[in-house]
C-alpha positions as a printed NumPy array, in Angstrom:
array([[  0.143,  -0.012,   0.03 ],
       [  1.111,   3.535,  -0.644],
       [  1.441,   6.232,   1.819],
       [ -1.575,   8.033,   0.506],
       [ -4.087,   5.216,   1.633],
       [ -2.519,   5.27 ,   5.061],
       [ -2.807,   9.107,   5.37 ],
       [ -6.444,   8.827,   4.113],
       [ -7.237,   6.124,   6.858],
       [ -5.559,   8.198,   9.494],
       [ -7.479,  11.285,   8.632],
       [-10.845,   9.411,   8.434],
       [-13.221,  10.784,  11.366],
       [-14.543,   7.162,  11.949],
       [-10.892,   5.708,  12.298],
       [-10.202,   8.471,  14.831],
       [-13.379,   7.536,  16.613],
       [-12.386,   3.892,  16.525],
       [ -8.934,   4.687,  17.865],
       [-10.374,   6.99 ,  20.611],
       [-13.14 ,   4.546,  21.672],
       [-10.872,   1.541,  21.811],
       [ -8.043,   3.442,  23.708],
       [-10.517,   4.709,  26.235],
       [-12.15 ,   1.401,  26.861],
       [ -8.685,  -0.337,  27.226],
       [ -7.448,   2.126,  29.78 ],
       [-10.594,   1.767,  31.722],
       [-10.471,  -2.006,  31.9  ],
       [ -6.794,  -1.797,  32.725],
       [ -7.514,   0.726,  35.485],
       [-10.052,  -1.603,  36.768],
       [ -7.754,  -4.384,  36.985],
       [ -5.016,  -2.513,  38.365],
       [ -7.272,  -1.184,  41.2  ],
       [ -8.312,  -4.848,  41.879],
       [ -4.721,  -6.055,  42.016],
       [ -3.745,  -3.184,  44.072],
       [ -6.462,  -3.769,  46.639],
       [ -5.506,  -7.429,  46.766],
       [ -1.94 ,  -6.358,  47.444],
       [ -2.851,  -3.974,  50.192],
       [ -4.945,  -6.827,  51.679],
       [ -1.885,  -8.977,  51.619],
       [  0.133,  -6.163,  53.366],
       [ -2.179,  -4.826,  55.906],
       [ -4.757,  -7.669,  56.366],
       [ -2.948, -10.994,  56.364],
       [ -5.13 , -12.085,  59.169],
       [ -8.151, -11.825,  56.935],
       [ -6.546, -13.957,  54.067],
       [ -5.426, -16.375,  56.709],
       [ -8.792, -17.107,  57.966],
       [-10.496, -20.12 ,  57.364],
       [-13.621, -20.072,  55.582],
       [-15.495, -22.35 ,  58.299],
       [-13.961, -23.641,  61.542],
       [-13.918, -27.322,  59.937],
       [-12.397, -25.98 ,  56.676],
       [ -8.784, -26.266,  55.686],
       [ -9.334, -23.603,  53.082],
       [ -8.59 , -19.89 ,  53.892],
       [-10.05 , -17.   ,  52.512],
       [ -6.823, -16.122,  50.44 ],
       [ -7.666, -19.082,  48.078],
       [-11.063, -17.836,  46.979],
       [-10.161, -14.263,  46.727],
       [ -6.977, -15.286,  44.701],
       [ -9.065, -17.445,  42.29 ],
       [-11.707, -14.529,  42.089],
       [ -8.86 , -12.2  ,  41.087],
       [ -7.784, -14.343,  38.1  ],
       [-11.428, -14.96 ,  37.102],
       [-12.1  , -11.277,  37.129],
       [ -8.994, -10.961,  34.725],
       [-10.657, -13.396,  32.4  ],
       [-14.021, -11.808,  32.44 ],
       [-12.483,  -8.471,  31.851],
       [-10.684, -10.088,  28.755],
       [-14.083, -11.471,  27.723],
       [-15.694,  -7.983,  27.898],
       [-12.973,  -6.456,  25.848],
       [-13.215,  -9.212,  23.094],
       [-17.027,  -8.994,  23.063],
       [-16.934,  -5.191,  22.301],
       [-13.874,  -5.622,  19.881],
       [-15.738,  -8.205,  17.88 ],
       [-18.777,  -6.086,  17.943],
       [-18.539,  -2.147,  18.058],
       [-15.08 ,  -2.043,  17.223],
       [-15.194,  -4.29 ,  14.27 ],
       [-18.384,  -2.461,  12.979],
       [-16.386,   0.834,  13.034],
       [-13.452,  -0.886,  11.444],
       [-15.528,  -2.267,   8.547],
       [-17.195,   1.466,   8.02 ],
       [-13.653,   2.929,   7.861],
       [-12.78 ,   0.313,   5.189],
       [-16.083,   0.842,   3.123],
       [-15.429,   4.447,   3.161],
       [-11.789,   3.959,   1.943],
       [-12.671,   1.627,  -0.882],
       [-15.217,   4.012,  -2.303]])
Protein backbone atom coordinates (compact mmCIF):
# COMPACT_ATOMS: atom_id res chain seq x y z
CA UNK A 1 0.00 0.00 0.00
CA UNK A 2 1.14 3.48 -0.60
CA UNK A 3 1.37 6.38 1.83
CA UNK A 4 -1.73 8.12 0.51
CA UNK A 5 -3.96 5.24 1.61
CA UNK A 6 -2.45 5.28 5.10
CA UNK A 7 -2.90 9.04 5.25
CA UNK A 8 -6.52 8.75 4.10
CA UNK A 9 -7.24 6.18 6.80
CA UNK A 10 -5.55 8.25 9.51
CA UNK A 11 -7.54 11.35 8.53
CA UNK A 12 -10.87 9.49 8.45
CA UNK A 13 -13.17 10.66 11.31
CA UNK A 14 -14.51 7.16 11.90
CA UNK A 15 -10.97 5.83 12.23
CA UNK A 16 -10.20 8.51 14.79
CA UNK A 17 -13.40 7.60 16.62
CA UNK A 18 -12.40 3.92 16.57
CA UNK A 19 -8.95 4.63 17.95
CA UNK A 20 -10.30 6.93 20.67
CA UNK A 21 -13.03 4.51 21.78
CA UNK A 22 -10.74 1.50 21.78
CA UNK A 23 -8.02 3.33 23.67
CA UNK A 24 -10.43 4.76 26.27
CA UNK A 25 -12.05 1.36 26.83
CA UNK A 26 -8.69 -0.39 27.18
CA UNK A 27 -7.54 2.20 29.73
CA UNK A 28 -10.75 1.81 31.74
CA UNK A 29 -10.44 -1.97 31.87
CA UNK A 30 -6.74 -1.69 32.72
CA UNK A 31 -7.52 0.75 35.55
CA UNK A 32 -10.18 -1.60 36.92
CA UNK A 33 -7.77 -4.53 36.90
CA UNK A 34 -4.96 -2.47 38.38
CA UNK A 35 -7.29 -1.28 41.14
CA UNK A 36 -8.33 -4.83 41.96
CA UNK A 37 -4.71 -6.01 42.05
CA UNK A 38 -3.71 -3.03 44.20
CA UNK A 39 -6.50 -3.83 46.66
CA UNK A 40 -5.34 -7.44 46.78
CA UNK A 41 -1.73 -6.41 47.46
CA UNK A 42 -2.88 -3.96 50.14
CA UNK A 43 -4.93 -6.74 51.70
CA UNK A 44 -1.85 -8.95 51.73
CA UNK A 45 0.19 -6.18 53.33
CA UNK A 46 -2.30 -4.84 55.86
CA UNK A 47 -4.80 -7.64 56.38
CA UNK A 48 -2.99 -10.97 56.25
CA UNK A 49 -5.20 -12.19 59.11
CA UNK A 50 -8.18 -11.88 56.74
CA UNK A 51 -6.53 -13.92 54.01
CA UNK A 52 -5.32 -16.47 56.54
CA UNK A 53 -8.69 -16.93 58.19
CA UNK A 54 -10.45 -20.21 57.49
CA UNK A 55 -13.69 -20.19 55.53
CA UNK A 56 -15.33 -22.15 58.34
CA UNK A 57 -13.99 -23.68 61.54
CA UNK A 58 -13.92 -27.14 59.96
CA UNK A 59 -12.39 -25.98 56.66
CA UNK A 60 -8.76 -26.22 55.68
CA UNK A 61 -9.22 -23.55 53.00
CA UNK A 62 -8.51 -19.95 53.92
CA UNK A 63 -10.12 -16.81 52.47
CA UNK A 64 -6.95 -16.17 50.47
CA UNK A 65 -7.71 -19.00 48.06
CA UNK A 66 -11.15 -17.91 46.84
CA UNK A 67 -10.06 -14.26 46.78
CA UNK A 68 -7.00 -15.16 44.66
CA UNK A 69 -9.07 -17.34 42.34
CA UNK A 70 -11.63 -14.55 42.10
CA UNK A 71 -8.87 -12.18 41.04
CA UNK A 72 -7.85 -14.50 38.22
CA UNK A 73 -11.46 -15.06 37.15
CA UNK A 74 -11.99 -11.28 37.12
CA UNK A 75 -9.08 -10.92 34.69
CA UNK A 76 -10.66 -13.50 32.38
CA UNK A 77 -14.06 -11.77 32.60
CA UNK A 78 -12.59 -8.37 31.76
CA UNK A 79 -10.73 -9.93 28.84
CA UNK A 80 -14.03 -11.41 27.65
CA UNK A 81 -15.72 -8.03 27.96
CA UNK A 82 -13.02 -6.46 25.81
CA UNK A 83 -13.18 -9.23 23.21
CA UNK A 84 -16.97 -8.98 23.00
CA UNK A 85 -16.84 -5.23 22.41
CA UNK A 86 -13.91 -5.58 20.00
CA UNK A 87 -15.79 -8.17 17.94
CA UNK A 88 -18.91 -6.01 17.93
CA UNK A 89 -18.64 -2.25 18.01
CA UNK A 90 -14.95 -1.97 17.15
CA UNK A 91 -15.23 -4.35 14.20
CA UNK A 92 -18.27 -2.45 12.93
CA UNK A 93 -16.34 0.82 13.04
CA UNK A 94 -13.37 -0.82 11.34
CA UNK A 95 -15.58 -2.16 8.54
CA UNK A 96 -17.18 1.27 8.10
CA UNK A 97 -13.75 2.84 7.71
CA UNK A 98 -12.73 0.23 5.15
CA UNK A 99 -15.94 0.76 3.14
CA UNK A 100 -15.39 4.51 3.08
CA UNK A 101 -11.78 4.11 1.97
CA UNK A 102 -12.64 1.65 -0.79
CA UNK A 103 -15.25 3.97 -2.32
